[in-house]
C-alpha positions as CSV (number, residue, x, y, z in Angstrom):
1,M,116.3,79.3,-38.4
2,K,118.1,79.9,-41.7
3,Q,116.0,77.0,-43.3
4,K,112.8,78.4,-42.0
5,I,113.7,81.9,-43.6
6,A,114.6,80.2,-46.7
7,F,111.4,78.2,-46.7
8,L,109.4,81.2,-46.0
9,I,111.2,83.1,-48.8
10,T,110.5,80.2,-51.2
11,G,106.9,80.0,-50.1
12,C,106.5,83.6,-50.5
13,I,107.8,83.6,-54.2
14,L,105.6,80.7,-55.1
15,T,102.7,82.4,-53.7
16,V,103.3,85.6,-55.6
17,V,104.0,83.6,-58.6
18,A,100.7,81.5,-58.3
19,L,98.7,84.8,-57.6
20,A,100.4,86.4,-60.7
21,L,99.3,83.4,-62.9
22,I,95.8,83.4,-61.5
23,Q,95.3,87.1,-62.2
24,A,96.8,86.6,-65.6
25,Y,94.3,83.7,-66.4
26,F,91.4,85.9,-65.1
27,I,92.5,89.0,-67.1
28,Y,92.9,87.0,-70.2
29,N,89.4,85.4,-69.8
30,T,87.9,88.8,-69.2
31,Y,89.9,90.1,-72.4
32,L,88.3,87.3,-74.4
33,L,84.9,88.0,-72.9
34,N,85.0,91.7,-73.8
35,A,86.3,90.7,-77.2
36,K,83.4,88.3,-77.6
37,E,80.9,90.9,-76.4
38,A,82.4,93.5,-79.0
39,N,82.2,91.0,-81.8
40,Q,78.6,90.1,-81.1
41,A,77.7,93.8,-80.8
42,I,79.3,94.7,-84.1
43,N,77.7,91.7,-85.8
44,S,74.3,92.7,-84.4
45,Q,74.6,96.1,-85.7
46,L,75.8,95.0,-89.2
47,L,72.8,92.6,-89.3
48,A,70.6,95.6,-88.4
49,M,72.1,97.7,-91.2
50,E,71.2,94.8,-93.7
51,T,67.8,93.9,-92.4
52,T,66.3,97.2,-91.6
53,G,66.8,98.4,-95.2
54,K,69.3,101.0,-94.4
55,L,71.5,99.8,-97.1
56,D,69.1,99.3,-99.8
57,T,69.8,102.4,-101.6
58,L,73.5,101.5,-102.1
59,N,72.5,98.0,-103.1
60,N,69.9,99.0,-105.5
61,V,72.6,101.1,-107.2
62,W,75.2,98.1,-108.0
63,M,72.1,95.9,-108.7
64,E,70.6,98.2,-111.3
65,K,74.0,98.5,-112.8
66,T,74.4,94.7,-113.0
67,K,71.0,94.4,-114.5
68,C,72.1,96.7,-117.3
69,F,75.3,94.8,-117.9
70,V,73.6,91.7,-118.2
71,D,71.6,93.1,-121.1
72,L,74.8,94.3,-122.8
73,Y,76.4,91.0,-122.2
74,Y,73.5,89.1,-123.7
75,N,73.9,91.3,-126.8
76,K,77.6,90.6,-126.8
77,K,78.3,94.2,-126.2
78,A,80.3,93.9,-123.1
79,T,82.8,91.4,-121.8
80,K,83.3,89.9,-118.3
81,Q,86.2,92.2,-117.9
82,D,83.8,95.2,-118.4
83,Y,81.8,94.1,-115.5
84,V,84.7,94.4,-113.2
85,K,85.3,98.0,-114.5
86,L,81.7,99.0,-114.2
87,I,81.8,97.9,-110.5
88,K,85.0,99.8,-109.9
89,K,83.6,102.9,-111.2
90,T,81.0,102.9,-108.7
91,E,83.1,101.7,-105.8
92,D,84.4,105.3,-104.7
93,S,81.1,107.0,-104.5
94,L,79.4,104.1,-102.8
95,S,82.3,104.0,-100.3
96,D,81.9,107.7,-99.6
97,V,78.3,107.3,-98.9
98,I,78.8,104.4,-96.5
99,S,81.6,106.1,-94.7
100,K,79.5,109.3,-94.0
101,F,76.3,107.1,-93.1
102,I,78.5,105.1,-90.5
103,I,79.7,108.5,-88.8
104,K,76.5,109.9,-89.0
105,E,74.6,106.9,-87.2
106,K,77.4,106.3,-84.8
107,F,77.6,102.6,-85.2
108,F,79.7,99.9,-83.7
109,E,79.7,100.6,-80.0
110,G,82.3,103.5,-80.2
111,Y,84.7,101.1,-81.8
112,D,86.8,102.5,-84.9
113,V,85.3,99.9,-87.3
114,T,85.6,99.8,-90.8
115,F,83.1,98.1,-93.1
116,A,83.2,96.4,-96.5
117,N,80.9,94.8,-98.8
118,Y,82.5,92.5,-101.7
119,I,81.2,90.6,-104.6
120,V,82.7,87.1,-104.5
121,S,80.7,85.6,-107.5
122,A,78.3,86.6,-110.0
123,G,76.6,84.6,-113.0
124,I,73.8,84.5,-115.6
125,Y,71.2,81.8,-115.9
126,K,67.7,81.4,-117.6
127,D,65.9,78.7,-115.6
128,N,68.1,77.2,-112.9
129,P,70.4,79.2,-110.8
130,K,72.7,76.1,-110.3
131,K,73.3,76.3,-114.1
132,A,74.4,79.8,-114.0
133,K,77.1,80.9,-116.5
134,P,79.9,82.4,-114.5
135,L,80.4,86.2,-114.9
136,F,82.7,86.8,-112.1
137,S,84.6,85.0,-109.5
138,G,87.1,86.4,-106.9
139,K,86.7,89.1,-104.5
140,M,85.7,92.5,-105.8
141,L,84.8,95.6,-103.6
142,L,81.5,97.1,-103.8
143,Y,81.8,99.7,-101.2
144,G,83.4,100.1,-97.8
145,N,85.4,102.5,-95.6
146,N,88.6,100.4,-95.0
147,P,91.1,102.4,-97.4
148,E,94.1,101.1,-95.4
149,R,93.0,97.4,-96.2
150,N,93.3,96.4,-92.4
151,A,92.9,92.7,-91.6
152,E,89.2,91.9,-91.8
153,T,86.8,89.4,-90.3
154,Q,83.8,88.1,-92.3
155,A,80.5,89.1,-90.9
156,S,77.7,87.5,-93.4
157,Q,77.1,86.4,-96.7
158,S,74.2,87.2,-99.2
159,T,72.9,85.8,-102.4
160,W,71.0,88.4,-104.7
161,H,68.9,87.4,-107.5
162,G,67.6,89.8,-110.5
163,D,66.3,89.6,-114.0
164,S,67.2,91.6,-117.0
165,N,64.9,93.0,-119.7
166,K,65.9,90.0,-121.9
167,Q,64.5,87.5,-119.5
168,F,67.6,86.4,-118.4
169,N,68.2,86.1,-114.7
170,F,71.5,86.7,-112.7
171,V,72.7,85.8,-109.3
172,V,75.3,87.7,-107.3
173,V,76.9,86.5,-103.9
174,T,78.3,89.1,-101.7
175,E,80.2,88.9,-98.2
176,R,80.3,91.5,-95.6
177,Y,83.6,92.1,-93.7
178,Y,84.7,94.3,-90.6
179,S,87.8,95.3,-89.3
180,I,88.6,97.1,-86.0
181,E,91.5,99.3,-85.9
182,N,93.5,98.9,-82.7
183,W,91.5,96.1,-81.4
184,E,93.6,94.9,-78.6
185,K,94.1,98.6,-77.7
186,N,90.4,99.3,-77.4
187,V,89.7,96.2,-75.3
188,F,92.5,97.1,-73.0
189,I,91.3,100.5,-72.6
190,K,87.9,99.2,-71.4
191,M,89.8,96.8,-69.2
192,S,92.1,99.5,-67.8
193,G,90.4,99.7,-64.2
194,L,90.9,95.9,-63.9
195,L,94.3,96.0,-65.1
196,I,95.5,98.9,-62.8
197,F,93.8,97.2,-59.7
198,S,95.4,93.9,-60.6
199,V,99.0,95.2,-61.0
200,S,98.3,97.3,-57.7
201,L,97.3,94.4,-55.8
202,L,100.2,92.3,-57.1
203,I,102.7,95.2,-56.2
204,F,101.2,95.5,-52.7
205,V,101.4,91.7,-52.0
206,V,105.2,91.8,-53.1
207,A,106.0,94.7,-51.0
208,L,104.2,93.2,-48.2
209,F,106.1,90.0,-48.3
210,Y,109.3,91.8,-48.8
211,L,108.8,94.1,-45.7
212,S,107.8,91.1,-43.7
213,I,110.8,89.1,-44.7
214,K,112.9,91.9,-44.2
215,N,111.7,92.7,-40.8
216,L,112.0,88.9,-39.8
217,I,115.7,88.9,-40.9
218,T,116.3,92.1,-39.1
219,Q,114.8,90.7,-35.9
220,K,116.8,87.5,-36.2
221,K,119.9,89.6,-36.8
222,I,119.1,91.6,-33.6
223,A,118.3,88.4,-31.6
224,D,121.6,86.8,-32.6
225,I,123.5,89.8,-31.9
226,K,121.9,90.0,-28.3
227,T,122.6,86.4,-27.7
228,D,126.3,86.8,-28.8
229,F,126.6,89.8,-26.6
230,V,125.2,88.0,-23.5
231,N,127.5,85.1,-24.2
232,N,130.5,87.4,-24.6
233,I,129.9,89.4,-21.7
234,T,129.4,86.3,-19.6
235,H,132.6,84.9,-20.9
236,E,134.5,88.3,-20.4
237,F,133.5,88.5,-16.7
238,Q,134.3,84.8,-15.8
239,T,138.1,85.4,-16.0
240,P,138.3,88.4,-13.7
241,L,135.8,86.8,-11.4
242,A,137.8,83.6,-11.3
243,A,141.0,85.5,-10.8
244,L,139.4,87.6,-7.8
245,D,138.2,84.2,-6.3
246,I,141.7,82.8,-6.4
247,A,143.2,85.9,-5.0
248,V,140.7,86.1,-2.1
249,K,141.2,82.4,-1.1
250,T,144.9,83.1,-1.1
251,L,144.5,86.0,1.3
252,R,142.3,83.9,3.6
253,K,145.2,81.6,4.3
254,K,146.8,81.8,7.7
255,E,149.0,84.6,8.2
256,G,152.1,82.0,8.8
257,E,151.2,80.4,5.5
258,L,151.3,83.6,3.5
259,T,154.4,85.0,2.3
260,E,154.9,88.7,1.4
261,E,155.3,87.7,-2.3
262,H,152.1,85.9,-2.1
263,F,150.3,88.8,-0.5
264,T,151.6,91.4,-2.9
265,T,150.9,89.2,-5.8
266,S,147.4,88.7,-4.7
267,L,146.7,92.3,-4.3
268,D,148.2,93.1,-7.7
269,I,145.6,90.5,-9.1
270,I,142.8,92.1,-7.2
271,D,143.8,95.5,-8.6
272,R,144.3,94.6,-12.1
273,Q,141.0,92.5,-12.2
274,N,139.2,95.4,-10.5
275,I,140.5,97.8,-13.1
276,R,139.6,95.2,-15.9
277,M,135.9,95.1,-14.6
278,Q,135.5,98.7,-14.3
279,K,136.7,99.1,-17.9
280,L,134.3,96.5,-18.9
281,F,131.3,98.2,-17.1
282,S,132.3,101.6,-18.4
283,Q,132.4,100.5,-21.9
284,V,128.9,98.8,-21.8
285,T,127.6,101.6,-20.0
286,E,128.9,104.1,-22.5
287,A,128.4,102.3,-25.7
288,S,125.4,99.9,-25.3
289,L,123.2,101.2,-22.7
290,T,122.8,104.7,-24.2
291,D,122.1,106.2,-27.6
292,D,123.5,109.5,-26.9
293,T,125.9,110.7,-29.2
294,I,129.5,111.3,-28.0
295,T,130.1,115.1,-27.1
296,P,133.5,116.5,-28.5
297,L,135.8,117.4,-25.7
298,N,138.7,119.9,-25.9
299,A,140.0,119.4,-29.5
300,Q,143.6,120.2,-29.9
301,A,146.3,119.9,-32.7
302,I,147.6,116.3,-32.4
303,D,150.9,115.7,-34.3
304,C,152.8,112.6,-34.9
305,S,154.7,112.8,-31.5
306,T,151.8,112.3,-29.5
307,I,150.5,109.5,-31.8
308,K,153.9,107.8,-31.2
309,E,153.5,108.1,-27.4
310,I,150.3,106.3,-27.5
311,I,151.9,103.6,-29.8
312,T,154.8,103.2,-27.4
313,D,152.4,102.6,-24.4
314,F,150.6,100.0,-26.4
315,A,153.8,98.4,-27.4
316,L,155.0,97.9,-23.7
317,S,152.0,95.2,-23.3
318,H,152.5,93.8,-26.7
319,P,156.3,93.3,-27.1
320,A,156.0,90.8,-30.1
321,I,154.0,93.1,-32.1
322,S,155.8,95.7,-34.6
323,V,154.0,98.9,-34.6
324,N,155.5,101.6,-36.9
325,C,154.4,105.3,-37.4
326,D,155.4,107.3,-40.3
327,K,156.9,110.6,-39.8
328,S,154.7,113.4,-40.9
329,S,154.0,117.2,-40.3
330,A,150.4,116.6,-40.5
331,V,148.1,117.3,-37.4
332,L,144.8,115.9,-36.1
333,H,142.3,118.0,-34.5
334,I,140.8,116.0,-31.5
335,D,140.9,115.5,-27.9
336,K,143.8,113.5,-26.8
337,L,141.6,111.2,-24.5
338,H,139.2,110.3,-27.6
339,L,142.3,109.9,-29.7
340,T,143.9,107.4,-27.4
341,T,140.6,105.4,-27.1
342,L,140.2,105.4,-30.8
343,L,143.8,104.3,-31.7
344,V,144.1,101.6,-28.8
345,N,141.0,100.1,-30.0
346,L,142.2,99.7,-33.7
347,L,145.6,98.5,-32.4
348,D,144.0,96.1,-30.0
349,N,141.5,94.8,-32.7
350,A,144.5,94.3,-35.0
351,V,146.4,92.2,-32.6
352,K,143.2,90.1,-31.6
353,Y,142.8,89.1,-35.4
354,G,146.2,87.9,-36.1
355,A,148.2,91.0,-36.8
356,D,152.0,91.0,-36.0
357,T,153.0,94.1,-38.0
358,I,151.0,97.4,-37.9
359,S,151.6,100.7,-39.5
360,V,150.1,104.1,-38.6
361,H,150.2,107.1,-40.9
362,L,148.8,110.7,-40.6
363,E,148.4,113.0,-43.7
364,D,146.6,116.3,-44.5
365,T,144.2,117.1,-47.2
366,P,142.9,120.4,-48.1
367,D,139.7,119.9,-45.9
368,H,140.5,116.9,-43.7
369,S,143.2,115.2,-41.7
370,V,143.4,111.4,-42.6
371,L,144.5,108.9,-40.1
372,T,145.3,105.3,-41.5
373,V,145.9,102.2,-39.4
374,K,146.8,99.0,-41.6
375,D,147.7,95.5,-40.4
376,N,148.5,92.1,-41.8
377,G,146.0,90.2,-39.9
378,I,143.4,87.7,-41.1
379,G,141.3,90.4,-42.7
380,I,137.6,91.0,-42.9
381,P,135.4,89.1,-45.5
382,V,133.5,91.6,-48.0
383,K,130.2,90.7,-46.8
384,E,131.0,91.5,-43.1
385,Q,132.4,95.0,-43.9
386,K,129.2,96.9,-43.6
387,A,128.3,95.5,-40.3
388,I,131.5,95.8,-38.4
389,F,130.5,99.4,-37.0
390,D,127.2,98.1,-35.8
391,K,126.8,98.0,-32.0
392,F,127.7,94.5,-30.5
393,Y,128.7,93.1,-33.8
394,R,131.6,90.7,-34.2
395,V,133.2,88.9,-37.1
396,E,133.2,85.5,-35.8
397,K,134.6,82.2,-37.1
398,G,134.1,79.0,-35.2
399,N,133.7,79.5,-31.4
400,I,132.4,82.9,-30.6
401,H,134.8,83.1,-27.6
402,T,138.1,82.4,-29.5
403,T,138.5,86.2,-29.7
404,K,137.7,88.2,-26.6
405,G,135.5,91.2,-26.9
406,L,132.0,92.6,-26.6
407,G,131.5,94.0,-30.2
408,L,131.7,97.6,-29.1
409,G,135.1,99.0,-29.9
410,L,134.5,99.6,-33.6
411,Y,131.0,101.1,-32.8
412,Y,132.5,103.3,-30.1
413,I,135.2,104.4,-32.5
414,Q,132.6,105.4,-35.1
415,Q,130.8,107.6,-32.5
416,I,133.9,109.3,-31.6
417,V,134.8,110.1,-35.4
418,K,131.1,111.3,-35.9
419,A,131.4,113.7,-33.0
420,Y,134.4,115.4,-34.8
421,K,132.4,115.5,-38.1
422,G,134.5,112.9,-39.5
423,S,134.2,109.5,-41.3
424,I,135.6,106.1,-41.0
425,S,135.9,103.5,-43.7
426,V,137.6,100.0,-44.1
427,K,139.6,98.4,-47.0
428,S,140.2,94.6,-46.4
429,V,140.8,91.4,-48.3
430,E,140.3,88.4,-46.4
431,G,143.6,86.8,-45.6
432,T,145.9,89.8,-46.3
433,G,144.9,92.2,-43.6
434,S,142.9,95.4,-43.1
435,E,143.3,99.0,-43.4
436,F,141.1,101.6,-41.3
437,I,140.7,105.2,-42.8
438,I,139.8,107.9,-40.5
439,S,139.0,111.4,-41.9
440,I,138.3,114.2,-39.6
441,A,137.3,117.7,-40.8
442,K,139.7,120.6,-40.2
443,P,138.4,123.5,-38.0
């Protein structure tokens, strides 16, 4: 069963990872598609700006200035450096115009797009453009609304031809660039619905797997506990039933064959086994067949003398066990019957699990009385300590019948402690013993 659960958990993890990878793949492709669509839309609008004449006024300004410069350059009244200065003088005014124009026309599909037009080369020629004399080569801004100089993407290139008054021609090559501020953020905002749905779906699937596996493990634990309980109770009843069977067979012998000693012994056996079976039935009925909490009885101030009486009675049936009770003036407010049940169960558990020395201590705190039972038994593994107070639970090693019991003792103790508004905890290191601490509120 453990292998099946491990296989199921592995399968669930692999399924979730596969689902996450598939979702990531589709989201990434959706992102690329959105980015491509945005890029196409922006390029389309840039092309529309250029081909519909909306930028003719701006382009005519720098073309006219270039035409005038060529005349000055032909007459040797200007140098190549002067052309750069000339273009830079018009850059700010033209950039201001294009910025207002883009805002007014609401271009670029709602994206925060910057646009820039650069001169990348300029030359003068008379007949053949291929033999043009270089006037400028590099990248010089004509106009644009990208003052922060964000990373740009080239959109298009144009070649401009013009002639001067001196019959010299000039050719200028320009390139248009655009930049989208917070590109990824804008695309992800458009994909927000898909992202939220995908993440929610993945969380839902993970939660569903988690709850299913948790429920399966819980059901397995309950089934194992019930199976152990049936096995344990069967084992517990076999001993008294077998003893009763022997005693009955002995009593059935002929009167002459049955001595007085045999008769008395047989009756004692029947009496003890009857009492034992009644206790077993009572424990099962009170602790396992009902979920009702225990009702506090007549609480009284129990001091160390009463606790020593209980310990003395217990020691009579366990002569090989050393049980000590520290002297203390503290008192515990609880019904004597409940205290006897509580303390005897703890002492009996200590003996069952290998203890030969047990110490009991009672002390007062401002709000509580604290009863401590410490032994030198085999101890309780850390992973088991949270479950030992569960109904029917038993710490097992090897054969489940090695240590007798129904797994109800500590559960019953916990119910008693809760009835008196108290708490119980355990400190234990495997191999060195256990310490049970019971704290009960003062009236």
